[in-house]
C-alpha beads as a LAMMPS data file, in Angstrom:
LAMMPS data file: protein, C-alpha beads

210 atoms
209 bonds

1 atom types
1 bond types

-500.0 500.0 xlo xhi
-500.0 500.0 ylo yhi
-500.0 500.0 zlo zhi

Masses

1 110.0

Atoms # bond

1 1 1 -0.981 -4.398 -25.180
2 1 1 -1.963 -6.693 -22.236
3 1 1 -2.241 -5.267 -18.702
4 1 1 0.962 -5.345 -16.672
5 1 1 -0.319 -8.005 -14.301
6 1 1 -1.522 -10.295 -17.073
7 1 1 0.686 -13.353 -17.426
8 1 1 2.028 -14.131 -20.873
9 1 1 3.830 -17.134 -22.361
10 1 1 6.229 -16.415 -25.222
11 1 1 4.374 -13.169 -25.837
12 1 1 0.951 -14.816 -26.016
13 1 1 -1.783 -14.908 -23.385
14 1 1 -1.548 -17.678 -20.831
15 1 1 -4.406 -20.173 -20.719
16 1 1 -7.409 -18.702 -18.933
17 1 1 -9.911 -20.982 -17.229
18 1 1 -13.421 -20.176 -16.065
19 1 1 -12.513 -21.259 -12.536
20 1 1 -9.523 -18.906 -12.615
21 1 1 -11.721 -16.021 -13.679
22 1 1 -14.243 -16.807 -10.946
23 1 1 -11.423 -16.794 -8.413
24 1 1 -10.531 -13.244 -9.427
25 1 1 -14.064 -11.944 -8.984
26 1 1 -14.387 -9.355 -6.246
27 1 1 -16.504 -9.939 -3.164
28 1 1 -17.065 -8.011 0.038
29 1 1 -15.798 -9.469 3.298
30 1 1 -16.208 -8.013 6.776
31 1 1 -13.580 -8.433 9.481
32 1 1 -13.212 -7.194 13.058
33 1 1 -9.691 -5.804 13.275
34 1 1 -7.703 -3.495 15.488
35 1 1 -7.568 0.153 14.425
36 1 1 -3.795 -0.236 14.009
37 1 1 -4.264 -3.160 11.625
38 1 1 -6.737 -1.193 9.522
39 1 1 -4.338 1.744 9.437
40 1 1 -1.445 -0.525 8.420
41 1 1 -3.423 -1.947 5.497
42 1 1 -4.230 1.554 4.270
43 1 1 -0.662 2.796 4.717
44 1 1 1.050 -0.069 2.920
45 1 1 -1.368 0.079 -0.017
46 1 1 -0.833 3.847 -0.334
47 1 1 2.949 3.614 -0.064
48 1 1 3.224 0.855 -2.647
49 1 1 0.631 2.442 -4.933
50 1 1 -1.591 -0.638 -5.025
51 1 1 -5.226 -1.365 -4.205
52 1 1 -6.041 -2.819 -0.807
53 1 1 -7.620 -5.750 -2.654
54 1 1 -4.229 -6.546 -4.215
55 1 1 -2.631 -6.442 -0.782
56 1 1 -5.198 -8.893 0.593
57 1 1 -4.612 -11.168 -2.385
58 1 1 -0.875 -11.146 -1.738
59 1 1 -1.311 -12.016 1.942
60 1 1 -4.002 -14.645 1.424
61 1 1 -2.156 -16.457 -1.329
62 1 1 0.924 -16.997 0.838
63 1 1 -0.474 -20.304 2.061
64 1 1 2.671 -21.342 3.944
65 1 1 2.577 -18.244 6.132
66 1 1 -1.187 -18.493 6.604
67 1 1 -0.912 -22.120 7.707
68 1 1 1.853 -21.212 10.162
69 1 1 -0.282 -18.401 11.599
70 1 1 -3.300 -20.707 11.794
71 1 1 -1.316 -23.224 13.849
72 1 1 -0.324 -20.386 16.196
73 1 1 -3.930 -19.302 16.795
74 1 1 -5.527 -22.747 16.562
75 1 1 -8.537 -23.143 18.884
76 1 1 -8.299 -19.471 19.822
77 1 1 -11.031 -16.895 20.310
78 1 1 -10.450 -13.235 19.559
79 1 1 -11.298 -10.804 22.343
80 1 1 -13.872 -8.428 20.876
81 1 1 -12.909 -5.318 22.859
82 1 1 -11.280 -2.526 20.845
83 1 1 -12.125 -4.181 17.535
84 1 1 -13.409 -2.243 14.542
85 1 1 -15.744 -3.816 11.991
86 1 1 -14.382 -3.135 8.525
87 1 1 -15.567 -4.328 5.128
88 1 1 -13.042 -4.859 2.338
89 1 1 -13.322 -5.785 -1.315
90 1 1 -11.167 -8.866 -1.898
91 1 1 -11.017 -11.603 -4.504
92 1 1 -13.292 -14.594 -4.114
93 1 1 -10.226 -16.841 -4.181
94 1 1 -8.568 -14.979 -1.289
95 1 1 -11.720 -15.186 0.809
96 1 1 -12.051 -18.903 0.056
97 1 1 -8.453 -19.530 1.141
98 1 1 -8.967 -17.625 4.377
99 1 1 -12.183 -19.511 5.131
100 1 1 -10.646 -22.863 4.246
101 1 1 -7.631 -22.422 6.528
102 1 1 -9.804 -20.955 9.274
103 1 1 -12.015 -24.061 9.266
104 1 1 -9.121 -26.518 8.946
105 1 1 -7.341 -25.203 12.029
106 1 1 -10.337 -23.866 13.938
107 1 1 -8.569 -20.518 13.814
108 1 1 -10.420 -17.166 13.872
109 1 1 -10.447 -15.588 10.434
110 1 1 -9.952 -12.141 11.963
111 1 1 -6.800 -13.365 13.700
112 1 1 -5.475 -14.784 10.439
113 1 1 -5.850 -11.382 8.807
114 1 1 -4.424 -9.469 11.756
115 1 1 -1.331 -11.631 12.133
116 1 1 -0.816 -11.673 8.362
117 1 1 -0.804 -7.877 8.303
118 1 1 1.764 -7.873 11.110
119 1 1 4.131 -9.479 8.632
120 1 1 4.094 -6.114 6.852
121 1 1 5.788 -4.297 9.743
122 1 1 9.272 -4.567 8.168
123 1 1 7.805 -3.081 4.980
124 1 1 6.266 -0.223 6.972
125 1 1 9.536 0.400 8.833
126 1 1 11.402 0.586 5.528
127 1 1 8.769 2.871 4.003
128 1 1 8.878 5.191 7.037
129 1 1 12.605 5.678 6.466
130 1 1 11.999 6.286 2.763
131 1 1 9.290 8.818 3.580
132 1 1 11.687 10.856 5.749
133 1 1 14.297 10.755 2.975
134 1 1 11.704 11.860 0.425
135 1 1 10.575 14.730 2.666
136 1 1 14.154 15.965 3.021
137 1 1 14.706 15.652 -0.728
138 1 1 11.495 17.560 -1.454
139 1 1 12.614 20.414 0.803
140 1 1 15.782 20.662 -1.296
141 1 1 13.763 20.490 -4.505
142 1 1 11.562 23.383 -3.378
143 1 1 14.627 25.554 -2.657
144 1 1 16.166 24.634 -5.986
145 1 1 12.888 25.417 -7.772
146 1 1 12.691 28.867 -6.199
147 1 1 16.274 29.625 -7.203
148 1 1 15.477 28.564 -10.760
149 1 1 12.401 30.779 -10.852
150 1 1 14.453 33.695 -9.539
151 1 1 17.087 33.131 -12.229
152 1 1 14.386 32.920 -14.911
153 1 1 12.912 36.210 -13.702
154 1 1 16.283 37.913 -13.982
155 1 1 16.819 36.542 -17.490
156 1 1 13.378 37.729 -18.615
157 1 1 14.139 41.196 -17.266
158 1 1 17.503 41.342 -19.047
159 1 1 16.794 39.460 -22.289
160 1 1 13.030 39.507 -22.765
161 1 1 10.520 36.674 -22.952
162 1 1 11.291 35.845 -26.591
163 1 1 15.006 35.215 -26.037
164 1 1 15.992 31.612 -27.010
165 1 1 17.639 30.949 -23.631
166 1 1 14.621 32.316 -21.760
167 1 1 12.264 30.152 -23.805
168 1 1 14.296 27.009 -23.102
169 1 1 14.750 27.704 -19.404
170 1 1 11.056 28.565 -19.086
171 1 1 10.150 25.155 -20.526
172 1 1 12.549 23.463 -18.106
173 1 1 11.079 25.347 -15.133
174 1 1 7.536 24.421 -16.165
175 1 1 8.509 20.739 -16.239
176 1 1 10.360 21.111 -12.923
177 1 1 7.354 22.782 -11.288
178 1 1 5.073 20.014 -12.564
179 1 1 7.387 17.338 -11.146
180 1 1 7.583 19.148 -7.804
181 1 1 3.793 19.322 -7.632
182 1 1 3.519 15.591 -8.342
183 1 1 6.038 14.867 -5.576
184 1 1 4.118 17.085 -3.166
185 1 1 0.866 15.268 -3.993
186 1 1 2.529 11.889 -3.421
187 1 1 3.928 12.985 -0.047
188 1 1 0.516 14.268 1.017
189 1 1 -1.137 11.013 -0.018
190 1 1 1.362 8.910 1.927
191 1 1 1.909 11.108 4.968
192 1 1 -0.177 8.763 7.136
193 1 1 2.922 6.619 7.584
194 1 1 4.699 9.426 9.392
195 1 1 2.810 9.001 12.674
196 1 1 2.232 5.242 12.472
197 1 1 3.425 3.514 15.645
198 1 1 4.267 -0.185 15.108
199 1 1 4.359 -0.638 18.883
200 1 1 0.566 -0.394 18.985
201 1 1 0.265 -3.478 16.811
202 1 1 0.283 -5.902 19.733
203 1 1 -3.238 -5.182 20.914
204 1 1 -4.837 -8.317 19.511
205 1 1 -5.859 -10.520 22.412
206 1 1 -6.717 -14.151 21.878
207 1 1 -7.903 -16.770 24.354
208 1 1 -7.356 -20.449 23.753
209 1 1 -9.961 -23.131 24.297
210 1 1 -8.646 -25.897 26.503

Bonds

1 1 1 2
2 1 2 3
3 1 3 4
4 1 4 5
5 1 5 6
6 1 6 7
7 1 7 8
8 1 8 9
9 1 9 10
10 1 10 11
11 1 11 12
12 1 12 13
13 1 13 14
14 1 14 15
15 1 15 16
16 1 16 17
17 1 17 18
18 1 18 19
19 1 19 20
20 1 20 21
21 1 21 22
22 1 22 23
23 1 23 24
24 1 24 25
25 1 25 26
26 1 26 27
27 1 27 28
28 1 28 29
29 1 29 30
30 1 30 31
31 1 31 32
32 1 32 33
33 1 33 34
34 1 34 35
35 1 35 36
36 1 36 37
37 1 37 38
38 1 38 39
39 1 39 40
40 1 40 41
41 1 41 42
42 1 42 43
43 1 43 44
44 1 44 45
45 1 45 46
46 1 46 47
47 1 47 48
48 1 48 49
49 1 49 50
50 1 50 51
51 1 51 52
52 1 52 53
53 1 53 54
54 1 54 55
55 1 55 56
56 1 56 57
57 1 57 58
58 1 58 59
59 1 59 60
60 1 60 61
61 1 61 62
62 1 62 63
63 1 63 64
64 1 64 65
65 1 65 66
66 1 66 67
67 1 67 68
68 1 68 69
69 1 69 70
70 1 70 71
71 1 71 72
72 1 72 73
73 1 73 74
74 1 74 75
75 1 75 76
76 1 76 77
77 1 77 78
78 1 78 79
79 1 79 80
80 1 80 81
81 1 81 82
82 1 82 83
83 1 83 84
84 1 84 85
85 1 85 86
86 1 86 87
87 1 87 88
88 1 88 89
89 1 89 90
90 1 90 91
91 1 91 92
92 1 92 93
93 1 93 94
94 1 94 95
95 1 95 96
96 1 96 97
97 1 97 98
98 1 98 99
99 1 99 100
100 1 100 101
101 1 101 102
102 1 102 103
103 1 103 104
104 1 104 105
105 1 105 106
106 1 106 107
107 1 107 108
108 1 108 109
109 1 109 110
110 1 110 111
111 1 111 112
112 1 112 113
113 1 113 114
114 1 114 115
115 1 115 116
116 1 116 117
117 1 117 118
118 1 118 119
119 1 119 120
120 1 120 121
121 1 121 122
122 1 122 123
123 1 123 124
124 1 124 125
125 1 125 126
126 1 126 127
127 1 127 128
128 1 128 129
129 1 129 130
130 1 130 131
131 1 131 132
132 1 132 133
133 1 133 134
134 1 134 135
135 1 135 136
136 1 136 137
137 1 137 138
138 1 138 139
139 1 139 140
140 1 140 141
141 1 141 142
142 1 142 143
143 1 143 144
144 1 144 145
145 1 145 146
146 1 146 147
147 1 147 148
148 1 148 149
149 1 149 150
150 1 150 151
151 1 151 152
152 1 152 153
153 1 153 154
154 1 154 155
155 1 155 156
156 1 156 157
157 1 157 158
158 1 158 159
159 1 159 160
160 1 160 161
161 1 161 162
162 1 162 163
163 1 163 164
164 1 164 165
165 1 165 166
166 1 166 167
167 1 167 168
168 1 168 169
169 1 169 170
170 1 170 171
171 1 171 172
172 1 172 173
173 1 173 174
174 1 174 175
175 1 175 176
176 1 176 177
177 1 177 178
178 1 178 179
179 1 179 180
180 1 180 181
181 1 181 182
182 1 182 183
183 1 183 184
184 1 184 185
185 1 185 186
186 1 186 187
187 1 187 188
188 1 188 189
189 1 189 190
190 1 190 191
191 1 191 192
192 1 192 193
193 1 193 194
194 1 194 195
195 1 195 196
196 1 196 197
197 1 197 198
198 1 198 199
199 1 199 200
200 1 200 201
201 1 201 202
202 1 202 203
203 1 203 204
204 1 204 205
205 1 205 206
206 1 206 207
207 1 207 208
208 1 208 209
209 1 209 210
C-alpha cells in the first residue's frame, strides 16, 4: 500500500522524475526569527500532527502568497535585535523557492518566513478554541471513567470477576482507560498553544532602503 501522501493515478503510481526526487531531499536551513514565530511553527505542527518540514513545504510552495509578501518587504532589511537563530530541516525545493523569491525581490529570506508564518494566526486561533473544548471534554471523560470504574468495582463485589457482565464491562473499561490516556497524552503534547499570545507576533521590524 503506498504512503498516504504519495500521489496515485487510477490506482497506479504517478510518474516520478529524478528532479522531483531531488526536490524532496531534506536540507538544513538557518533563519533568524522572532521567538514568537519559532513558537508558532512548533505549535501549529504539533496541533496538526505534522512535521515542521511539512509545514515549511506548505508555506514555501504557496508561491502567490510568497510573491505578495516579497513585494511587501522588497528592499527591506530586518532589524537583528530580538532575533533567534534557528536551524530547520526543510526540503531542497522549498529552500530553493525561498531563495529564488528572495533574490528576485531583494527581500530578506527571514522576513519571507516570518510573514508567511503570520498567515497561520487564524489556524492558531481556531486551534486554541479547539484546545479549550478538548480540555473541557477530557474533564468530563475523566469523571465518566471514574464512575465506570466505581460501577465495575461494585459489580465485581456482587457478582465476582468471572461473571459474564463483569468480563464485558471490564473489557470496555480497559478500552475506555486506554482512550483517556491517549487523549491526555495528546493534550499534554499540544498544551503549548494554551499560553500562545498572537499579539506578540508583530515584533518583526524592517527598514527599507531608499
